[in-house]
C-alpha positions as CSV (number, residue, x, y, z in Angstrom):
1,X,-20.1,19.9,9.8
2,X,-22.0,19.3,6.9
3,X,-20.3,16.9,4.8
4,X,-20.3,19.4,1.5
5,X,-18.0,22.1,3.7
6,X,-15.3,19.5,4.8
7,X,-12.1,19.9,3.8
8,X,-9.8,17.3,2.3
9,X,-6.0,17.4,2.8
10,X,-4.1,15.2,-0.1
11,X,-0.7,14.3,1.0
12,X,1.7,13.9,-1.9
13,X,5.4,12.5,-1.0
14,X,7.7,13.0,-3.9
15,X,11.4,12.2,-4.6
16,X,12.7,12.9,-8.2
17,X,9.4,12.8,-9.7
18,X,9.7,15.5,-12.6
19,X,8.4,13.0,-15.0
20,X,5.0,12.5,-13.4
21,X,4.3,15.1,-10.8
22,X,2.6,17.5,-13.2
23,X,0.1,15.0,-14.0
24,X,-0.5,14.2,-10.2
25,X,-0.9,17.6,-9.2
26,X,-2.9,18.6,-12.1
27,X,-5.4,15.8,-11.2
28,X,-6.1,17.4,-8.0
29,X,-6.5,20.9,-9.4
30,X,-9.1,19.3,-11.6
31,X,-11.4,17.9,-9.0
32,X,-15.0,18.6,-9.0
33,X,-15.0,19.5,-5.4
34,X,-13.1,22.7,-4.5
35,X,-12.4,22.6,-0.8
36,X,-9.2,20.7,-0.6
37,X,-5.3,21.3,0.1
38,X,-2.5,19.6,-1.5
39,X,0.7,19.0,0.6
40,X,3.3,18.1,-1.4
41,X,6.2,16.9,0.6
42,X,9.7,16.8,-1.5
43,X,11.9,14.2,0.3
44,X,15.0,15.7,-1.2
45,X,14.7,15.7,-4.8
46,X,17.9,16.4,-6.9
47,X,15.8,17.0,-10.1
48,X,13.3,19.7,-11.2
49,X,10.4,18.5,-8.8
50,X,10.9,21.4,-6.3
51,X,10.7,24.0,-9.1
52,X,7.6,22.3,-11.2
53,X,5.8,22.1,-8.0
54,X,6.6,25.8,-6.9
55,X,5.1,27.1,-10.1
56,X,1.8,25.6,-9.0
57,X,2.1,27.0,-5.6
58,X,2.4,30.5,-7.2
59,X,-1.1,30.2,-8.9
60,X,-3.1,28.1,-6.4
61,X,-3.1,29.0,-2.8
62,X,-4.3,25.7,-2.0
63,X,-1.2,23.9,-2.8
64,X,1.7,23.7,-0.5
65,X,5.5,22.7,-0.8
66,X,7.3,21.1,2.0
67,X,11.0,20.5,1.5
68,X,12.9,18.1,3.6
69,X,16.0,16.1,3.3
70,X,15.9,12.7,1.6
71,X,14.4,10.3,4.8
72,X,12.1,8.0,2.7
73,X,8.5,8.1,1.7
74,X,7.4,7.2,5.2
75,X,8.9,10.2,6.8
76,X,7.4,12.3,4.0
77,X,4.2,11.0,4.2
78,X,4.4,11.5,8.4
79,X,5.3,15.2,7.6
80,X,2.4,15.5,5.5
81,X,-0.1,14.0,8.2
82,X,1.5,16.6,10.6
83,X,0.9,19.6,8.4
84,X,-2.7,18.6,7.4
85,X,-5.7,20.8,8.5
86,X,-8.6,19.3,6.7
87,X,-11.0,17.0,8.4
88,X,-10.4,14.4,5.8
89,X,-7.0,13.0,4.9
90,X,-6.0,11.5,1.3
91,X,-2.9,10.0,0.0
92,X,-1.6,10.6,-3.7
93,X,1.6,9.2,-5.1
94,X,3.6,11.2,-7.2
95,X,3.2,8.9,-10.3
96,X,-0.5,8.2,-9.7
97,X,-3.7,10.4,-10.5
98,X,-7.0,10.8,-9.2
99,X,-10.2,10.5,-11.3
100,X,-11.8,14.0,-11.9
101,X,-14.5,13.2,-9.4
102,X,-12.9,11.4,-6.5
103,X,-13.3,14.2,-3.8
104,X,-16.7,14.7,-4.6
105,X,-17.2,10.9,-4.1
106,X,-15.8,11.2,-1.1
107,X,-17.8,14.0,0.3
108,X,-21.1,12.7,-1.0
109,X,-20.6,9.2,0.7
110,X,-19.0,10.5,3.9
111,X,-20.7,10.7,7.5
112,X,-19.0,11.3,10.7
113,X,-19.7,7.8,12.2
114,X,-17.0,6.4,10.2
115,X,-13.5,6.4,10.2
116,X,-12.4,5.5,6.5
117,X,-14.0,5.2,3.2
118,X,-12.3,2.6,0.7
119,X,-13.0,2.5,-3.0
120,X,-11.7,0.6,-6.0
121,X,-9.0,1.9,-8.6
122,X,-7.4,1.3,-11.7
123,X,-4.0,-0.4,-12.4
124,X,-2.2,1.4,-15.2
125,X,0.7,-0.4,-16.7
126,X,3.4,0.7,-18.9
127,X,1.2,0.2,-22.1
128,X,-1.5,2.5,-20.7
129,X,-4.4,0.0,-20.8
130,X,-6.2,0.6,-17.6
131,X,-7.3,-2.3,-15.6
132,X,-10.2,-2.2,-13.3
133,X,-9.5,-3.4,-9.5
134,X,-12.5,-4.1,-7.5
135,X,-11.7,-5.1,-3.8
136,X,-14.9,-7.3,-3.0
137,X,-17.5,-8.9,-5.1
138,X,-20.3,-6.8,-3.2
139,X,-20.5,-3.1,-4.3
140,X,-21.3,-1.8,-0.8
141,X,-20.1,-3.1,2.6
142,X,-20.1,-1.5,6.1
143,X,-17.3,-3.1,8.2
144,X,-17.8,-2.9,12.0
145,X,-20.6,-0.8,13.7
146,X,-24.1,-1.9,12.2
147,X,-22.1,-3.5,9.4
148,X,-22.8,-7.1,7.8
149,X,-18.9,-7.7,7.9
150,X,-16.7,-7.2,11.2
151,X,-13.6,-5.0,11.2
152,X,-11.5,-8.3,11.5
153,X,-12.5,-9.1,8.1
154,X,-10.9,-5.8,6.7
155,X,-7.9,-6.2,8.6
156,X,-7.2,-9.6,7.6
157,X,-7.9,-8.9,4.0
158,X,-5.2,-6.1,4.4
159,X,-2.8,-8.4,5.8
160,X,-3.3,-10.7,3.1
161,X,-5.1,-13.5,4.8
162,X,-8.3,-13.3,2.9
163,X,-7.6,-12.9,-0.9
164,X,-10.8,-12.2,-2.6
165,X,-9.2,-10.4,-5.6
166,X,-6.0,-9.5,-7.0
167,X,-6.4,-5.9,-5.9
168,X,-4.1,-4.1,-3.7
169,X,-6.2,-3.3,-0.6
170,X,-3.2,-2.4,1.8
171,X,-2.0,0.9,0.4
172,X,-3.0,4.4,1.9
173,X,-4.2,5.6,-1.5
174,X,-7.7,4.9,-2.7
175,X,-9.0,5.6,0.9
176,X,-10.2,8.9,2.7
177,X,-9.3,8.7,6.4
178,X,-10.7,10.6,9.4
179,X,-7.8,13.1,10.2
180,X,-8.5,13.1,14.2
181,X,-8.4,9.4,14.2
182,X,-4.9,9.3,12.5
183,X,-3.5,12.5,14.6
184,X,-5.3,11.2,18.1
185,X,-4.0,7.9,17.7
186,X,-0.7,8.9,16.6
187,X,-0.7,6.9,13.9
188,X,2.5,7.0,11.5
189,X,4.2,5.3,8.5
190,X,7.3,3.1,10.2
191,X,10.4,5.2,8.9
192,X,12.8,2.1,9.3
193,X,11.3,-0.1,6.5
194,X,11.3,0.6,2.9
195,X,8.9,-2.1,1.8
196,X,5.4,-3.0,3.1
197,X,5.5,0.4,5.3
198,X,2.1,1.5,3.7
199,X,0.6,-2.0,4.6
200,X,1.7,-1.7,8.2
201,X,0.3,1.7,8.6
202,X,-3.2,0.5,6.9
203,X,-3.3,-2.4,9.3
204,X,-2.3,-0.5,12.3
205,X,-4.9,2.3,11.5
206,X,-7.7,-0.2,10.9
207,X,-7.3,-1.8,14.5
208,X,-8.5,1.7,15.6
209,X,-11.2,1.9,13.8
210,X,-15.0,0.8,14.6
211,X,-16.6,1.8,11.3
212,X,-15.4,1.6,7.5
213,X,-17.5,1.9,4.4
214,X,-16.3,0.3,1.3
215,X,-17.9,1.5,-2.3
216,X,-17.3,-0.3,-5.5
217,X,-16.5,3.1,-7.3
218,X,-12.9,3.6,-8.9
219,X,-11.2,6.9,-7.7
220,X,-7.4,6.5,-8.3
221,X,-5.3,5.5,-11.0
222,X,-2.1,3.6,-9.9
223,X,0.8,3.4,-12.4
224,X,2.8,0.4,-12.4
225,X,6.3,2.0,-12.0
226,X,9.2,-0.5,-12.5
227,X,11.7,2.2,-12.3
228,X,10.5,3.5,-8.9
229,X,13.2,3.5,-5.9
230,X,11.3,0.7,-4.1
231,X,11.3,-1.4,-7.1
232,X,14.8,-1.1,-7.6
233,X,16.0,-2.0,-4.3
234,X,13.5,-5.0,-4.2
235,X,15.1,-6.5,-7.3
236,X,18.9,-5.7,-6.6
237,X,19.4,-5.6,-2.7
238,X,18.2,-9.0,-1.3
239,X,20.1,-8.8,1.9
240,X,18.3,-5.2,2.6
241,X,15.1,-7.0,1.4
242,X,15.2,-9.8,4.1
243,X,16.1,-7.6,6.7
244,X,13.3,-5.6,5.9
245,X,10.6,-8.1,5.6
246,X,11.7,-9.5,8.9
247,X,11.3,-6.2,10.6
248,X,7.8,-5.9,9.0
249,X,6.8,-9.4,10.6
250,X,7.9,-8.1,14.2
251,X,5.4,-5.1,13.6
252,X,2.6,-7.3,12.5
253,X,3.4,-10.0,15.2
254,X,3.0,-7.1,17.7
255,X,-0.3,-5.6,16.3
256,X,-1.8,-9.3,15.9
257,X,-0.6,-10.6,19.2
258,X,-3.1,-8.5,21.1
259,X,-6.0,-10.2,19.7
260,X,-5.0,-13.7,20.9
261,X,-6.8,-16.1,18.7
262,X,-6.1,-18.8,16.3
263,X,-7.2,-16.7,13.4
264,X,-5.1,-13.8,13.9
265,X,-2.2,-16.3,14.6
266,X,-2.7,-18.2,11.4
267,X,-3.2,-14.8,9.7
268,X,0.2,-13.9,11.1
269,X,1.9,-16.8,9.3
270,X,0.3,-16.1,6.3
271,X,1.8,-12.7,6.3
272,X,5.1,-14.3,6.7
273,X,4.6,-16.7,4.1
274,X,3.8,-13.7,1.7
275,X,7.1,-12.2,2.5
276,X,8.8,-15.5,1.8
277,X,7.3,-15.1,-1.8
278,X,9.0,-11.7,-2.4
279,X,12.1,-13.2,-1.5
280,X,11.8,-16.1,-3.9
281,X,10.6,-13.4,-6.6
282,X,14.0,-12.0,-6.0
283,X,15.9,-15.2,-5.8
284,X,14.6,-16.1,-9.4
285,X,17.2,-13.8,-10.9
286,X,19.7,-13.5,-8.2
287,X,23.1,-15.1,-9.4
288,X,25.4,-14.3,-6.6
289,X,25.9,-17.5,-4.6
290,X,26.2,-16.2,-1.2
291,X,23.2,-13.8,-1.6
292,X,21.4,-16.7,-3.0
293,X,22.0,-19.1,-0.3
294,X,21.1,-16.5,2.3
295,X,18.0,-15.8,0.7
296,X,17.2,-19.8,0.3
297,X,18.0,-20.3,4.0
298,X,15.7,-17.8,5.1
299,X,12.9,-19.2,2.9
300,X,13.5,-22.7,4.4
301,X,13.3,-21.4,8.0
302,X,10.3,-19.6,7.6
303,X,8.6,-22.1,5.7
304,X,9.1,-24.7,8.5
305,X,7.4,-22.5,10.7
306,X,4.5,-21.4,8.5
307,X,3.8,-25.1,7.4
308,X,2.1,-25.9,11.1
309,X,-0.5,-22.9,10.2
310,X,-1.5,-23.9,6.6
311,X,-5.4,-23.3,6.3
312,X,-8.1,-22.9,3.6
313,X,-7.0,-19.3,2.7
314,X,-4.1,-20.7,0.9
315,X,-4.6,-21.3,-2.8
316,X,-3.2,-24.6,-4.4
317,X,-0.4,-22.8,-5.8
318,X,0.9,-21.5,-2.3
319,X,0.6,-24.6,-0.7
320,X,2.7,-26.5,-3.4
321,X,5.2,-23.6,-3.0
322,X,5.1,-23.7,0.7
323,X,6.0,-27.6,0.4
324,X,8.7,-27.1,-2.1
325,X,10.2,-24.6,0.3
326,X,10.0,-27.2,3.0
327,X,11.7,-29.8,0.9
328,X,14.5,-27.0,-0.5
329,X,13.5,-27.6,-4.1
330,X,14.5,-24.2,-4.8
331,X,16.2,-24.9,-8.3
332,X,12.4,-26.1,-9.5
333,X,11.0,-23.1,-7.5
334,X,13.5,-20.6,-9.5
335,X,12.2,-22.2,-13.0
336,X,8.4,-21.6,-12.2
337,X,9.0,-18.2,-10.6
338,X,11.3,-17.0,-13.1
339,X,9.0,-18.0,-15.9
340,X,6.0,-16.4,-14.1
341,X,8.1,-13.2,-13.9
342,X,8.8,-13.1,-17.6
343,X,4.8,-13.5,-18.6
344,X,3.8,-10.8,-16.2
345,X,6.5,-8.6,-17.8
346,X,5.5,-9.5,-21.5
347,X,1.7,-8.9,-20.3
348,X,2.3,-5.6,-18.5
349,X,0.4,-6.9,-15.4
350,X,1.4,-6.6,-11.7
């Protein structure tokens, strides 16, 4: 099929998104490319979200609304994948929006030998000042078949082993996927985790791919929403966060074990340490003694395992932080991390 005739399915999961959903849906309607369907999966919203979306459905046959009881964003995305009828698949979060030429850019650069297109994006903090996020220093990279980079490079970048920039490369958005690959490989978002579920999906999907094209073109606007459900749980429920990160480690361990190389072994432990840093971020403001002890014990135990796998991909800051965990200098860590959190809030950065 000629690229200009390809249909793009856009999956938009939403839960209580009345504040942002209009902007998100209208960004799809405003696209310069016309052959798309928008599948909005309402995950049990208790606000006016379904009514707002239904108004769009009445006037645009390309928009569909699917309602389900609240099961989480992974279940909503999985339902959207199941319902998708387009040759290409894209994801859009309810508080984010596309650039006007996003779909046209996908179609213009797609060829059927690839399984995914990867693009840059904009961070949009609360102050509204967009910040361009570029994934790689090059403007165009082919990963895999006939490319200058292996798929290992992309997979390990998504896992956090290689950190070439401060961009988020592990989300499902900002990408166009070959729908048949996702469906035929039975790829799905894990529904038993609430944090890093998108990273797990992207890593798992990429391990099924042979060719991916990266283009340094921003097609997506990522709103930094500190009021999201995930952010609230991330800040308040440390016990659940530890359990979730442990489950995520098991997923990545299972994926990477099949590679059976020192590179992937080291990448796994770097992934584990990234989880430790998430716990340290939470601990910096946790005051309940038992929860604080539980978090610190977890970080100490994991840091002892990670210590034997430190390599050149760790920044100097990460190496120092790791050694402080191994020595259980958690009061000092709380001060350092707490100060960094305050600075980031003040500057409206991720």
